[in-house]
N, C-alpha and C positions, 0 to 999 in steps of 0.2 A: 410584525417585527421581521425585518429582513435578516436572513441567515447566510451561512456560507454558500449554500446552494445557489443563492442569488447574488453572490459576490460580496458578502459582508466583510467588514474589516477583520484582519487577522492579527492576533497577538500571541506571544509565546505561550501564555497561560490563560488566554481568554479569547476563544475563537467565535463566541456567539453561538446562536442556534444553527445546527446543521440539519435543517429540515429537508426531507427528500421524499420522493414518491415511494409508496409501498411497493414491495417486490412480489415475486411469486415463490411458491414452495419449490424446493429442489430435492430430489431423492424421494424419500417416503412421503407421499402426499398428505398423510394424516398428522405429520409432526407439527407441534405448536411450541414455540420457544417459551422458556420460563416455567415449564410444567414442574420441574424438580430442580431444587438448588442443592440437593445432597450430593456428595461425592459418589461417582459411579465408575465402574471399570470401562475400558474402551468399548465402544459399540462395535458391532460386526463390521460396519463399513469403515471403521477407523476414525481418526480425528486429527487435530492439530498438535504437533509436537515441536520441540525446540529445533532450531536450524541455525547452523553456522556455515556460511558460504556466500557466494555472489548472488545478487538479486538483480534481475533485469526489470527496472521500474517501467510500468506500463499503465496508461490510463485509457481504458476503453470499456466503460460500463454499458450494458445493454439489458433491456427488460425482455429477455428471451428465455427465462427459466433456467439459464445456466450461469454458473458463477464466473464473474469476470473481474479483472483488476479495476479498482475504482468504485467497488461496491462494498456495502456492509452486509455480511452474511452471518448465519448462525451455524455453529458446529460444536462438537465436543472438543474441549481443550484440556490437555493434561496439566495437572498441577506442577508447578515448577519444582517444588520440594519432593514430590512423589509422583512420577509420571505413570505409575500403575493405576492411578485414579484421576478423575477430573470431573468437569461438569460442562453443560452447554453454555456457551457465551457468544456474544456478537464479536465479529472480527472485521477489521478493515483489510481488504485485499489490496496489496500494493504492486504486485507484479508476479514474476515467475522465477523459480529457483533453477539451478543448473541441471537438476534431475527432473524438470518439467512438473514440479508441484507448484501450487499457488503459495506465494509468500504473503504472510499475514501478520497483523499486529492486533493484540488483544484489547478489547474495550472493557471498562469497568464503570459501574454506576456509583462507586464510592467516591467521596470527595477527596481529591488528591491535590488540593490547592497548596502550593508551596513545596510539594514533594518533587525530588529530582527524578528525571526519567519519565515524567507524565506530561501530557498535553491535553488541555481542555478542548474537546470537540463540540460539545453542546448537546442538544436534544434532537432526536430523530425517530422515525417510525419503527426502527429496530427495537426500541424499548417501549413495551406496551403501556408502561406506567408514566411515560413522559419524563423520565429522569435525565439529568445531565450526564453525559458520558465522557470518560477520560481515556486517552490512548496511551498504552504503555509502550515506551520507545526503546527500552533497554532489553527487550526480549523478542527476538525474531522467531516466528513460527512458520511451519510449512505444512500444507495439507493437500491431499489429492482432491481434484475436482469432484470425484464421486463421493467423497466424505462430507461434502457440504450439505447440510440438511435443509436450509432455507435461504433464499435470496431475499435479503431484508430491504435494501434501498440503495440508491445511487448517491454518491457524493458529488458535489460540484467540483469543477477543476480547481478553483481557488482553495477549497477545503482540502482536496487531495494534495495540492502543491504545498500547502502549509504543513501537512503531516510529513511529507517527504523532506522538506527543508528542516523541520525540527528533528527528524530522524537522522539526517546527515550531520547535525550538530552534536549528536551523541558520540562519546568516545568510542572509536573503533568501528563505527557504522558507515562512515562516509566511504571507506575503501571498499565496502561490500556492495555499494549501490552502483549500478550501471544504468545511467539515464539514457533513454532512447532519443536519438537525434532524428529530426525530420529528414527524409531521404533527399529532398531538394537542397537542404542546407549542407548535408554531407557532400553531395556532388559539387556544390558551389565551392566549398572549402578545398576539395581536392583539385579543382580547376585553378583556383587562385595560387596554390603552392606549387603547381606543376611548372617546371622550368620551360621557357620558350625554346622552340627549335632554333638551332644555330647560335645560341647564346655564347657557347664556348668559342665558335669560329669568329664571332664579332669581337670578342675580347682579344683574340690573337691578332686580328687585323686592325686593331684600333690605332689611332694616330699616335705618333711619338714612339712606336715600338722600334727598338734598335735592331739593325740587321746584322 
C-alpha cells in the first residue's frame, strides 16, 4: 500500500500511511521510545515546550544521526495543562524558531477522527506498535536539538507539505510560518521587478511631450 512517503493522495483528515525508513538514535544511545507512558518531570537534557513566535519552515531530512526538519523524532513533551510533567512522544519537526530551536508538532496514537485541530498522518516506524498517528495542529512546540532522544524516520515531501498546509489553515498559524523560497526563484523575482535603466528618461523624452 503506497503511503505519503511515496507520494500517496492527501486529504485533510486522511493522509494514508506515512511509511518511512527507520532512523538512528540521537543523544543517549540506550534510549528506547515507549518504555514509560507515565508522567515524568523534565529530563536533564530538557524537552519540547510550548512556543509562540515565527517559524522558518524547512524541509531537509537526513539520516545522519542528528535531528533535522522533515523528520519524526522522539523527545520528552510537556503536558499542555501542566508543563512541570510530561512524557516521551514522537514529534514532527517542521523548521526552526527565531531563537534557533527546532519547531515541532506533537503526534498522538489516539483516534482524533472528526476532532478540530488534528490531521491524520498514518502509520510509520516511529510507532513500534504500528498504530495510526495524528498530528496536533493547534499547539506549536520548540525543542533544542540536544534534547531530541531519537531520530525516528523521515517524512516524504508530500507528507511534509500536507502537514504545513494543514497547519497554515489553523487560526493564527499562517502568520507565524515563514516558508523558505528557493534562491533562484528569489533572484528571478527581484530581477523581474527591478526597473530598467533610463526608464524615467524615456518617459520624459516620449513623443507628444509639450515644450
